[in-house]
N, C-alpha and C positions, 0 to 999 in steps of 0.2 A: 531063299533070298538072304541077303547080308543082314545080320542082326542089327546093324545100325540104319537100316532102311526104314523110311517113316510109315504110318498108316494113316488113314484119312482123318482119324480122331484127332491128329495133331493140327489140323488145318483151322484156320480162322475165317478166311475168304476164299471159296473155291469156285471155280468155273468149270462147268460140266458140259462136254460137247457130245451131241448125239447126232450120229449119222442117219441118212435116209434108209439105209439097208437095215438098220436096227428098228427104226420107227415105222416103216411103211413094209407090209407083207408084200414080197415080191410076185406073188401069185394073185392073190385077191386085190392088190393095191390100196388096201384099206390100212388105216392106222391100227397098230397092234395094241389095242386098247388095254388087254390085260397087262402087257408088259409096260405100258406107260403109266398104269394105275401103280404098279410095284414100284417104278422109279419115283412117282409122286410120294409114295410113302416113305423112300428113302430120303428124299428132299425133306420131307416134313420131320423126319428124325434128326437130321443135321441141324435144322432150325431150332428144334427143342434143345439141342446142345449148345445153342448160341453161335452156330456157324452160320455165315452169310453165304447164299447160293445163287450164282448167276448161270443160267442155262443159255448155251448156244446151240440152236437146233438146225439141222437141214430138214428137208422134206416138203418144203412148200411146192416145188416143181412136181415131185412124185405124187403128192396129194391131189394136186389140181388137173394134171394132164389127163386123166381118164374122164373127168367131168366134162372136158372140152374136146373129147375124141382124139386126143393126141397120144396115141399108144401104138407100139409095134415099130417105132422107127425112130431115128435121131430126130431131135427138134432143131429148128432155126432158132437164132437169138430171140427174135420177136415172139415166137411161140413159147419158148421158155419164160419170157416175161409175162406172157399171157397167163400161161399155167401157174407161175408164181402168184400172180394177182388173186387168182381163185384159191389157190392152195393155202396162201397165208391166212385167209379168214378160217379155213377149217382148222389149220394147224393151231392157230392162237385159241380157237374155242376149245379144242381137245385139251390143250395145257389148262386153260381157264377151269374147265370142267372138272378135270382130275385133282387138281390142288384145292379147288373149292371144298372137297370132301375134308380137308384139314384146316378149312377157314383161312386159306392163304390167298391173298391177292396176286394176280399175274399182270405185268405189265409188258407190252410187245414193243421192242426197240429194234428199228430196222436200219442197218448201217451199210455203207459202201467202202471200198477201200480207200477213197479220198477221205472219208470221214476219219480215218485212223492216221493218215498221212499228213494231213494239213492241221498244223497246231491247234488253231482255234476251234476247229470242228471236234478235233480230239479232246480238248478240254471241255467243251459244251457237253459231249457225250458222256465223258467221265463224271461230270457234276450231276447230270442226270441219273446216271446209274448208282452213283454214291447216295443221292438223295432218296431213290426208290427203295435201297437196301435200308437207309435209316427208317424208312417208313414202314418197314416190314414187308415190303413186296418182293416178289421173285422176278427179275427181269429175264424176259425170254427174248433172246437176240438172233436174229437171222441177217443174212445178206439181203440188201434190197434188190432183189433181182428184177423188179418191175422197172426200174430206172437205170439200172447199171448197165453200162455197155461192155463189150468184150475186152475193151481196153482198161476199164476201171474196176474189174471184178476181181475177186479174190480167186474164184474158180474152185475152192473147196474150203470147207468150214474148220478144218485143222487149224489153217494158218489164221483164219478170222477169229477163232477161239483163243489163240496164242496173242493176237493183238489185243484182243478184249482183256486177257488176264495181265497183260502189260499195261494197258490203259487203267485198269482200276486197281492196280498193285495187289493182285491176287496172290496168295503164298502157294496155292496149288491149282494146277490144271490137270482135269481128268478127260483123257480121251477114250470114250467107249468105243471099242473096235470089235471086229469080227475074229479078232486073234488076241491071246492073252499076253501080248508084249513083242518084244524084239527078239529075233532069232538070229542065228549066225547065217541061216540061208532060209528060203521059204520052206516052212515045214510041210507044206501041200505037195512039195515036189520033191524035197530031200528028207527021207527019213532019218538022217543023221544030223539034221539040224539040232543046234543046242539053244535052249532058252537063256536069255540074257537078264538076269533079275535087276541088276543095278548098273546104271551108266552115270559116270561122273565128268567124262569129258567127250566131247563129240569129235572124235578122231576121224581121219579118213577111213579106217577099218570099220568103225561103227556105221558111217555113212554107206559104205560099200555093202553093208547088210540089208539095205532096204530093197524090196522086191517090187514087183508089178501090181498095180491096184487091181482088186478082185473085180469079177464081172457084175453086172447088176446095176442098181441105181447109185452105188457109191462112186464119188468122183475122186476118192482120196487114195489111200495106200500108204505103206510105210514110208515112201519118199517124202510125202506131204506131212506125215507125223514127225519125221526127223527135222524137217524145216521149221515145224512149229516148235519142236525142243529148242532149237537154236534161238528163236525169239524169246520163249518163255525163260530159258536160262540166263539169257543176257539181261533179263528183268529181275533176276533173283527169284524165279518162281519155279518150284519144283513141278514135275510133270510125271503123269502116270499113264501108262496104256494098258488098259485091261479089257477083257472080254465082255461085251455089252449085252449079248443076247441071252445071258442068264437072268433069270428073275432077280430082282432086287440087286443090281450090279453094283451099288455105292456100299450098300451094307457088307458086301463080300470082301471090300477093301478096308473093312474097320479093324482087321486082324491081318498079321503077317501069315504067309502061306504055311510056315511051320507050326502056326498056332491055330490052324484051321481056315485061314483066310484063301482068298483066290490067287491064283498065279498072277503076276502082272510085271511090268518093267518100270521102276522108277528112274527118272533122270533128275540128278541132283545137282543144283547150282552151288556156286561157291560164295553167294551173296544173298542177304536178305532183300526182299521187295523194296522196302523204303531206301536202305543204303544204295541199291543199284539205281533207283530212280533220282535220288539226290546226286549220285555220281554223274548222271546225265545232265542235270542242271549245273553242277560246279564245272563241268568240262565244256559247257556250251560257250563257244568262241565269239558269236555274233550277238552279244547283249546289245539291245536296241536303245537303251535309255539308263538313266542314274536317278536314284532316290537318294537324296541327301538328308541325313537324320541327325537328331539332335542327342545330347550326351545321355539323356534318360532312356531314349529308345535304344542306343548302342548298349547300354548296360542290360537292358531287358532282353535283347537279342542274345547276349552272351549267356543268358540263364535259360534259353530254350523258348521264350516267348515269341508270339508272332509280331510282325510290324503293323502297328495301328496308325490310321491317317494322323491322329495327333502328334505322333513323333516324327513326322516328315516335315522337314524345313524347306525343301526346294525340290522341284522336279525338273529334270534336263532330259532333252531328247524328245522324240516322237515314237510313241510305242502304243500298241493296242493291247487289250485284255489278254493274258495268257502268254505274252512275250517274256523272255528272260531279261531281267534287269539287274544292275549293279546296285548295291547298296553302300553308300560311302557316308564316312563322317564328315563334318563341317571343315576338317582339316584336309580332306582330300584322301583319307585312308579308306581302302576297300574292307568292308567288314562281312558282307555277305553278298550272295546272288539268290535269286528266286524268281518264281513266276507270278507276276504281278496280277491283281485281281481287277484293276481298273486301267482304262486307256489313260494317255498322258493328259488329255484334256480334262477328263473327269478327275484325275489325280491331283491336278493343280487346285481344282475347285474345292476339294475336301481336304487338302493338306491342313494341318494345325487344327483340324475339327475333331470332335468327338464322334464315335461311330454312330451314336444315336441321332446325330444331325444330318446323316447321310441322305435319308428318304427327302428331307425338305430341301436340301441343297441340289441334288440331282433329280429329284422328281421320280425316283424309283428306289427300291429297297435292294441295295447290293449287299456284298459281303461285308462283315465287320472289319475285317483285316485288309489292309493294303496288300500284305503278302502273308499268307497263312503259314505257320510254322511247318506244316508237312510239305509245303511247296519251297521252303527256305533252306540255304545251305550257308552256315555261318563259318566264316574263316578262321 
């Protein structure tokens, strides 16, 4: 691997995707508990280093189908949903049990494609995951197969994991696979296939290297991993594809291959997660409202502060929580754009007030900031 390729030790917030083929034994159809325990040991080691970990897991359908007698054939959509309803309980319990050995709390989060596409759902999910991480829990995320229809499903958890990484501004996405990265051709069919250690741009040539998905429970394959890379890189998140069937697969990524680490493929972005997210805010065309701020707030924003309700002099337009709004001075000059934490109606009620007064005015405890600095792009 190239010497400038990263290792897992450089990550601050990582999303780890685990596929059904890794988690569930293809013959016994049982969760591979020894492997899951080893993975949990890796997660605990990451947390001891101060790294935040989010797990995106497959396996609910694979775990549940046998208990309902749904084996040996393809499943209809409603049968998959029934299997998922059974399997999600078993899956969540397995994660809870193995991480409890390290006194780590697990939180289950079920999402659909709509939850990541629709802005307010996206914001709510992100805030929930952020809060769980701040409270020391490990969010375990799965697609909500019990309610998703064919039209609103991700269909594979590679892309779900990439959307989650984008949502929570992760700096690293780990796709644990049955193969140790990207090859010039399918190494199971072509003995001359060469391993690609580092990818800096998703060219047509790179995309053409993706092969067919492997047989078994997996619904992914290299095609979906390349699609996931496109989402991750656009969010400024690096991505690594590594072989997951080895024990302690995350520990194997703590060193480069030339230093004794596992072979893998790193996809490297050209922007950091925060800057990529703020670029999305800055380039948002359809701002739905305006917050007019006083001189004190303008000065504070220029020094990197959040926008507090006390500095807002007027609210214009009709917007909801999570919408992109423009921040203007009283002379009409645009000084910032950001994701507002309150609807227009609530913003009008709390403008010019201190943050400590918000619960009494609105009847609930919202954020202290009208726009948090992480959601703000100053011009």
